[in-house]
DODREN-587973 format. One record per residue (C-alpha): residue number from 0; residue in one letter; z negated, y, x. Coordinates in pm, whole numbers, plus 50000, padded with zeros to 5 digits. Each point is the difference from the previous one (the first is absolute). Layout:
<NUM,A,<Z,Y,X>>,
...
END
This chain:
<0,M,<14172,96571,86490>>,
<1,E,<49878,50333,49865>>,
<2,I,<49872,50271,50235>>,
<3,L,<49687,50171,49869>>,
<4,K,<49927,50230,50299>>,
<5,D,<50207,50102,50300>>,
<6,K,<49858,50281,50211>>,
<7,I,<49912,50113,50351>>,
<8,V,<49626,49980,50076>>,
<9,T,<49769,50045,50298>>,
<10,T,<49804,49683,50073>>,
<11,R,<49620,50015,49990>>,
<12,K,<49951,49650,50140>>,
<13,L,<50197,49744,50198>>,
<14,H,<50289,49830,49822>>,
<15,N,<50284,49772,50098>>,
<16,C,<50360,50090,49930>>,
<17,W,<50153,49778,49734>>,
<18,G,<50337,49995,50177>>,
<19,C,<49896,49916,50356>>,
<20,R,<49631,49899,49980>>,
<21,C,<49913,50259,50270>>,
<22,E,<49664,50175,49977>>,
<23,I,<50015,50352,49857>>,
<24,P,<49732,50225,50154>>,
<25,I,<49765,50221,49800>>,
<26,G,<50151,50343,49934>>,
<27,S,<50363,49879,49996>>,
<28,K,<50250,50132,49746>>,
<29,V,<50153,49696,49831>>,
<30,R,<50192,49903,49690>>,
<31,Y,<49771,49848,49736>>,
<32,V,<50167,49795,49727>>,
<33,T,<49841,49828,49700>>,
<34,N,<50218,49771,49791>>,
<35,V,<49974,49734,49735>>,
<36,D,<50203,49682,50023>>,
<37,A,<49963,49697,49772>>,
<38,G,<49672,50144,49870>>,
<39,N,<49850,50046,50347>>,
<40,I,<49908,50344,50136>>,
<41,L,<50046,50053,50374>>,
<42,S,<49931,50307,50215>>,
<43,T,<50162,50028,50342>>,
<44,Y,<50018,50240,50295>>,
<45,L,<50313,50054,50209>>,
<46,C,<50005,50144,50354>>,
<47,D,<50256,50260,50114>>,
<48,I,<50216,49736,50165>>,
<49,C,<50029,49782,49690>>,
<50,Q,<50054,50307,49782>>,
<51,E,<50290,50101,50226>>,
<52,L,<50163,49657,49974>>,
<53,I,<49954,49983,49623>>,
<54,S,<50152,50347,49955>>,
<55,E,<50320,49878,50164>>,
<56,M,<50039,49701,49766>>,
<57,D,<50207,49992,49684>>,
<58,Y,<49807,49997,49673>>,
<59,W,<50105,49642,49921>>,
<60,E,<49831,49887,50323>>,
<61,T,<49668,50163,49907>>,
<62,E,<49975,49960,49622>>,
<63,D,<49815,49666,50019>>,
<64,G,<49755,50113,50267>>,
<65,F,<49893,49820,50317>>,
<66,T,<49754,49730,50090>>,
<67,Y,<49723,50073,50250>>,
<68,G,<50156,50045,50346>>,
<69,E,<50355,49940,49879>>,
<70,I,<50145,50315,50154>>,
<71,I,<49897,49917,50357>>,
<72,D,<50071,49630,49950>>,
<73,N,<50359,50065,49889>>,
<74,M,<50080,50324,50180>>,
<75,K,<49810,49982,50329>>,
<76,E,<50273,50160,50215>>,
<77,E,<50050,50284,49752>>,
<78,W,<49621,50045,49976>>,
<79,I,<49968,50031,50380>>,
<80,E,<50286,50253,50013>>,
<81,A,<49848,50204,49714>>,
<82,K,<49664,50000,50180>>,
<83,K,<50164,50128,50321>>,
<84,S,<50184,50268,49804>>,
<85,L,<49686,50120,49821>>,
<86,M,<49800,50005,50325>>,
<87,I,<50248,50233,50170>>,
<88,G,<50031,50224,49698>>,
<89,G,<50307,49864,49827>>,
END
């Protein structure tokens, strides 16, 4: 997998987070990533909660990317705790 773009953007329309499938409202600051893998180009958006969880992972855990919804499917308890933490300001 090769990352072509990785930046923070403000959404102009509704999107769903690639990591948890939750709806991302218009005007949200999110991580936008475009990559190419096996000749396919994919652009994804990541919410604050999924960004937080990914930032805590080792590189070897993230180098192959994630399937749609994989973060919440495999890390639901950690996702809920990260959401609580972000809601109360860390």
